C-alpha positions as CSV (number, residue, x, y, z in Angstrom):
1,X,-77.4,-87.7,202.2
2,X,-81.2,-87.2,201.3
3,X,-80.8,-90.0,199.1
4,X,-78.7,-92.2,201.2
5,X,-81.3,-92.1,204.1
6,X,-84.1,-93.0,201.4
7,X,-82.2,-96.0,200.1
8,X,-81.8,-97.2,204.0
9,X,-85.5,-96.3,204.8
10,X,-86.9,-98.5,201.7
11,X,-84.0,-101.2,202.8
12,X,-85.1,-101.4,206.5
13,X,-89.0,-101.2,205.4
14,X,-88.6,-104.3,203.1
15,X,-86.7,-105.9,205.9
16,X,-89.5,-105.2,208.1
17,X,-92.4,-106.6,205.6
18,X,-90.5,-109.9,205.0
19,X,-90.2,-110.2,208.9
20,X,-93.9,-109.7,209.1
21,X,-94.4,-112.3,206.4
22,X,-91.9,-114.9,208.0
23,X,-93.8,-114.6,211.4
24,X,-97.2,-115.1,209.7
25,X,-96.3,-117.9,207.5
26,X,-93.5,-119.5,209.7
27,X,-95.2,-122.8,211.0
28,X,-98.1,-122.4,209.0
29,X,-99.9,-124.7,206.3
30,X,-101.4,-123.6,203.1
31,X,-103.8,-125.4,202.0
32,X,-104.8,-125.9,197.8
33,X,-108.3,-127.0,197.3
34,X,-108.4,-128.3,193.9
35,X,-111.9,-129.1,192.5
36,X,-110.6,-132.3,190.5
37,X,-110.0,-136.1,191.5
38,X,-106.5,-137.5,192.6
39,X,-104.5,-138.6,189.5
40,X,-106.0,-135.9,187.1
41,X,-103.4,-133.5,185.7
42,X,-105.0,-130.7,187.7
43,X,-104.4,-132.4,191.1
44,X,-100.8,-133.3,190.0
45,X,-100.0,-130.0,188.7
46,X,-100.6,-128.0,192.0
47,X,-98.6,-130.7,193.9
48,X,-95.6,-130.1,191.8
49,X,-96.1,-126.0,192.4
50,X,-96.6,-126.4,196.1
51,X,-93.4,-128.4,196.3
52,X,-91.5,-125.3,195.1
53,X,-93.2,-122.5,195.9
54,X,-92.5,-123.3,199.8
55,X,-89.2,-122.2,198.9
56,X,-89.8,-118.6,197.7
57,X,-92.3,-117.6,200.7
58,X,-90.6,-116.4,204.0
59,X,-91.3,-118.7,206.8
60,X,-91.2,-121.7,204.6
61,X,-94.9,-122.7,205.1
62,X,-95.9,-126.5,204.4
63,X,-98.5,-127.2,201.9
64,X,-101.3,-129.9,201.8
65,X,-103.7,-130.3,198.7
66,X,-107.1,-131.0,199.3
67,X,-109.2,-132.8,196.8
68,X,-112.8,-131.2,196.5
69,X,-114.2,-132.7,192.9
70,X,-117.5,-132.4,191.5
71,X,-119.6,-129.8,189.2
72,X,-116.6,-129.2,186.7
73,X,-114.9,-127.9,190.1
74,X,-117.6,-125.3,191.1
75,X,-117.9,-127.1,194.4
76,X,-114.3,-126.1,195.5
77,X,-114.8,-122.6,194.0
78,X,-117.7,-122.0,196.1
79,X,-115.6,-123.1,198.9
80,X,-112.7,-120.9,198.4
81,X,-114.6,-117.8,197.7
82,X,-117.2,-118.0,200.0
83,X,-116.2,-120.1,203.1
84,X,-111.9,-119.9,203.0
85,X,-110.8,-116.9,205.3
86,X,-108.9,-114.5,203.1
87,X,-105.6,-114.8,205.0
88,X,-103.3,-116.5,202.3
89,X,-103.7,-119.7,203.8
90,X,-106.3,-121.4,201.6
91,X,-106.1,-121.3,197.8
92,X,-107.9,-122.8,194.8
93,X,-107.3,-124.8,191.8
94,X,-110.2,-124.5,189.7
95,X,-111.6,-124.7,186.1
96,X,-111.0,-121.7,184.1
97,X,-114.2,-121.2,182.5
98,X,-116.4,-121.0,185.9
99,X,-117.0,-117.4,184.8
100,X,-119.7,-118.9,182.3
101,X,-121.7,-119.8,185.3
102,X,-121.6,-116.5,186.8
103,X,-122.3,-115.0,183.4
104,X,-125.2,-117.1,182.3
105,X,-126.8,-116.6,186.0
106,X,-126.5,-120.1,187.7
107,X,-128.1,-120.3,191.0
108,X,-125.3,-122.7,192.2
109,X,-122.6,-120.0,191.7
110,X,-121.4,-118.6,195.3
111,X,-118.4,-116.7,193.9
112,X,-117.9,-113.5,191.9
113,X,-115.1,-114.2,189.3
114,X,-113.8,-111.0,188.8
115,X,-113.1,-110.6,192.8
116,X,-111.0,-113.7,193.0
117,X,-107.3,-113.1,194.1
118,X,-105.5,-114.5,191.0
119,X,-102.3,-116.2,192.2
120,X,-101.0,-117.5,188.7
121,X,-101.5,-120.1,185.9
122,X,-98.6,-122.4,184.7
123,X,-99.4,-122.1,181.4
124,X,-102.6,-120.9,178.9
125,X,-104.9,-123.9,178.0
126,X,-105.7,-124.8,174.6
127,X,-108.5,-127.6,173.9
128,X,-109.4,-130.0,171.5
129,X,-112.0,-132.7,170.7
130,X,-111.1,-136.4,170.3
131,X,-113.4,-139.2,168.7
132,X,-113.3,-142.9,168.4
133,X,-111.6,-143.9,165.4
134,X,-114.0,-146.7,164.9
135,X,-117.1,-144.2,165.0
136,X,-118.8,-142.9,161.6
137,X,-117.7,-139.4,162.6
138,X,-114.4,-139.0,160.9
139,X,-115.0,-134.9,160.4
140,X,-116.7,-132.0,161.4
141,X,-118.6,-132.2,158.2
142,X,-119.6,-135.9,158.8
143,X,-120.8,-134.6,162.6
144,X,-122.8,-131.9,160.7
145,X,-124.5,-134.6,158.2
146,X,-125.1,-137.1,160.9
147,X,-128.6,-138.4,161.6
148,X,-127.6,-139.2,165.0
149,X,-125.3,-136.9,166.8
150,X,-122.0,-138.3,168.8
151,X,-122.1,-138.8,172.7
152,X,-119.6,-136.7,174.3
153,X,-118.7,-136.6,177.9
154,X,-118.5,-133.6,180.6
155,X,-118.5,-133.3,184.3
156,X,-120.7,-129.8,184.1
157,X,-121.8,-127.3,181.8
158,X,-118.8,-125.2,182.6
159,X,-116.1,-127.9,181.7
160,X,-114.4,-128.1,178.4
161,X,-116.2,-131.2,177.8
162,X,-119.7,-129.2,177.9
163,X,-118.8,-125.7,176.4
164,X,-116.4,-126.9,173.1
165,X,-119.0,-129.0,171.6
166,X,-121.7,-126.4,172.3
167,X,-119.5,-123.7,170.7
168,X,-119.0,-125.7,167.7
169,X,-122.8,-126.2,167.3
170,X,-123.1,-122.6,167.5
171,X,-120.4,-121.9,165.1
172,X,-120.2,-124.3,162.7
173,X,-123.7,-126.4,162.9
174,X,-121.9,-129.5,164.1
175,X,-124.5,-131.4,166.5
176,X,-123.4,-133.3,169.7
177,X,-125.5,-135.2,172.5
178,X,-123.7,-134.1,175.8
179,X,-123.8,-136.5,178.5
180,X,-123.1,-134.9,182.2
181,X,-122.3,-135.7,185.4
182,X,-119.0,-137.5,185.1
183,X,-116.8,-137.1,188.1
184,X,-113.6,-135.9,186.4
185,X,-111.8,-136.9,183.2
186,X,-111.3,-140.5,184.2
187,X,-114.3,-141.6,183.9
188,X,-115.2,-140.1,181.1
189,X,-112.2,-141.6,178.9
190,X,-113.5,-145.0,180.7
191,X,-117.0,-144.4,179.4
192,X,-115.4,-143.8,175.7
193,X,-113.1,-146.8,176.0
194,X,-116.3,-149.0,177.0
195,X,-118.0,-147.3,174.0
196,X,-120.7,-145.6,176.0
197,X,-120.0,-142.3,174.6
198,X,-117.9,-141.4,171.2
199,X,-115.9,-138.1,172.2
200,X,-114.7,-135.7,175.1
201,X,-113.2,-132.5,174.4
202,X,-110.3,-131.6,177.0
203,X,-107.0,-129.7,177.1
204,X,-104.3,-130.5,174.6
205,X,-101.8,-130.7,177.3
206,X,-103.4,-133.4,179.0
207,X,-103.7,-135.2,175.9
208,X,-100.2,-135.6,175.3
209,X,-99.4,-135.9,179.2
210,X,-100.7,-138.9,180.4
211,X,-102.2,-142.4,180.0
212,X,-104.5,-143.6,178.6
213,X,-103.9,-141.3,175.7
214,X,-100.4,-142.3,175.1
215,X,-101.7,-145.9,174.4
216,X,-104.4,-144.6,172.5
217,X,-102.5,-142.5,170.1
218,X,-100.1,-145.6,169.6
219,X,-102.7,-147.7,169.0
220,X,-104.8,-145.2,166.7
221,X,-107.7,-145.8,169.1
222,X,-108.9,-141.8,169.0
223,X,-108.6,-138.8,166.3
224,X,-108.6,-135.5,167.2
225,X,-111.4,-133.5,165.4
226,X,-111.2,-129.9,166.0
227,X,-108.9,-127.8,168.3
228,X,-109.5,-124.4,169.8
229,X,-106.6,-122.1,169.1
230,X,-106.0,-119.5,166.5
231,X,-103.2,-121.5,165.2
232,X,-102.9,-125.2,164.9
233,X,-100.7,-126.9,167.7
234,X,-97.7,-128.7,166.4
235,X,-98.7,-131.9,168.0
236,X,-102.2,-131.7,166.3
237,X,-101.0,-130.5,162.6
238,X,-104.0,-132.5,160.9
239,X,-106.4,-130.8,163.1
240,X,-108.1,-127.7,162.0
241,X,-108.8,-125.2,164.7
242,X,-112.2,-123.6,165.1
243,X,-111.3,-120.3,163.6
244,X,-110.5,-122.1,160.3
245,X,-113.8,-124.0,160.6
246,X,-115.6,-120.9,160.9
247,X,-114.2,-119.4,158.0
248,X,-115.1,-122.2,156.3
249,X,-118.6,-122.3,157.2
250,X,-118.9,-118.4,157.0
251,X,-119.9,-118.4,160.7
252,X,-121.6,-114.8,161.7
253,X,-119.8,-112.0,163.8
254,X,-122.0,-112.2,166.7
255,X,-121.2,-115.8,166.8
256,X,-117.7,-115.5,166.4
257,X,-117.9,-112.6,169.2
258,X,-119.4,-115.1,171.7
259,X,-116.4,-117.7,170.4
260,X,-114.0,-114.9,171.7
261,X,-115.5,-114.5,174.9
262,X,-116.0,-118.6,175.6
263,X,-112.5,-119.2,174.6
264,X,-110.8,-116.4,176.7
265,X,-111.3,-119.1,179.2
266,X,-107.8,-120.4,177.9
267,X,-106.1,-117.4,179.0
268,X,-106.9,-118.8,182.7
269,X,-105.1,-122.0,181.8
270,X,-105.1,-123.8,185.1
271,X,-105.6,-121.0,187.6
272,X,-104.2,-120.9,191.2
273,X,-106.8,-118.4,193.0
274,X,-107.5,-117.2,196.6
275,X,-110.7,-115.8,198.2
276,X,-111.2,-111.8,197.7
277,X,-109.6,-109.7,200.1
278,X,-106.2,-111.2,200.7
279,X,-104.3,-108.5,202.2
280,X,-102.1,-106.9,199.1
281,X,-98.6,-107.3,200.5
282,X,-99.6,-111.1,201.4
283,X,-101.0,-111.6,197.8
284,X,-98.0,-110.2,196.3
285,X,-95.9,-112.4,198.1
286,X,-98.0,-115.6,196.7
287,X,-97.9,-114.3,193.5
288,X,-94.0,-113.8,193.3
289,X,-93.7,-117.0,194.8
290,X,-95.6,-118.7,192.3
291,X,-93.8,-117.0,189.3
292,X,-90.7,-117.8,191.1
293,X,-91.6,-121.9,191.6
294,X,-92.7,-121.9,188.0
295,X,-89.2,-120.7,187.0
296,X,-87.6,-122.8,189.3
297,X,-85.1,-125.2,187.1
298,X,-86.1,-128.3,189.2
299,X,-89.7,-127.7,188.3
300,X,-89.0,-127.4,184.6
301,X,-87.2,-130.3,184.4
302,X,-89.8,-132.0,186.1
303,X,-92.6,-130.5,183.8
304,X,-90.8,-131.9,180.8
305,X,-90.4,-134.8,181.8
306,X,-94.5,-135.2,182.2
307,X,-95.0,-133.3,179.1
308,X,-96.7,-130.3,180.9
309,X,-96.9,-127.2,178.9
310,X,-95.2,-124.3,180.8
311,X,-95.8,-120.9,179.9
312,X,-96.9,-119.3,182.8
313,X,-99.4,-116.5,183.1
314,X,-99.1,-114.1,186.0
315,X,-102.1,-113.0,188.3
316,X,-102.5,-109.7,187.6
317,X,-102.7,-110.5,184.2
318,X,-105.4,-112.8,185.0
319,X,-107.1,-110.3,187.1
320,X,-107.5,-107.9,184.2
321,X,-108.7,-110.5,181.9
322,X,-111.5,-111.5,184.6
323,X,-112.3,-108.0,184.7
324,X,-112.9,-107.8,181.0
325,X,-115.0,-111.1,180.7
326,X,-117.1,-110.2,183.6
327,X,-118.1,-106.6,181.8
328,X,-119.5,-108.0,178.5
329,X,-122.7,-106.4,177.0
330,X,-126.0,-108.4,177.5
331,X,-126.5,-109.5,173.7
332,X,-123.1,-111.4,173.8
333,X,-124.4,-112.9,177.3
334,X,-127.8,-113.8,175.9
335,X,-126.1,-115.6,173.2
336,X,-123.5,-117.2,175.6
337,X,-126.7,-118.2,177.6
338,X,-128.2,-120.0,174.5
339,X,-125.1,-121.9,173.8
340,X,-124.5,-123.3,177.2
341,X,-128.4,-124.3,177.6
342,X,-130.0,-121.4,179.7
């Protein structure tokens, strides 16, 4: 009898929680602030997920996407953390490596990476560096020996376009000139196309998901020089990993530890976050809805059509990694500051 009463009580509690969330989200709009321009993969991903998340939230709230590009999504990250209310109605879609800026002490940072309410990511994210094939830089060895470094483009110092070339400098001695200030990946690619710069570091997923890269690969316009994963991506079988290059060039243990810290950003992938302090029951609901959305058969079909990678990372796991990266010893952080130009 006691067991039956416990079951009934638990069931009634669950009903009351669902009803409370229905009352809260019903008729409301959830805004996802993305730190990227319209048309970018990091604009299209949250739009796709939002279409399906609403089905798994009591009350079926509307979703809107607000583009707030700039500074490798730091503007959006600052807004979500320091301006938005922690009520679950404002979420962010930001760069996975913004913890760099906090660790090195950049004054523009208005967030605490370890305190974000991590909702989830559709996949982890590995990167590569592509180079125009008509440039004199065919391999990392060519870049190491060049009298004039190749020019690579980036939006800001927390973006892949900045930190991956700088990490290659630190670990294997390849020199780059990094041109900052581009407002998103599209302008960087256009600059490559015009011959203003030679290269860009970016996610492998994006490189295989959209134009101009489909045409570029077909026309052999660019070549992949290095990739960030421990194991070569099946789509880039001839591109060495940074770990292979570190073995080749006998990188020191300290530089390897810094590389591990920096490349941990790949775990965050394409993070959806909320402000600190979202009520626990509401945060759990949002996390569960995210997981259900990325498992939705319709989303999977659409993601496959777009060549999107789908290997979700749970918000709880992202939260654990965030706490780890924010508790690094000062010696590692100091080395990181040097790599990132602080």
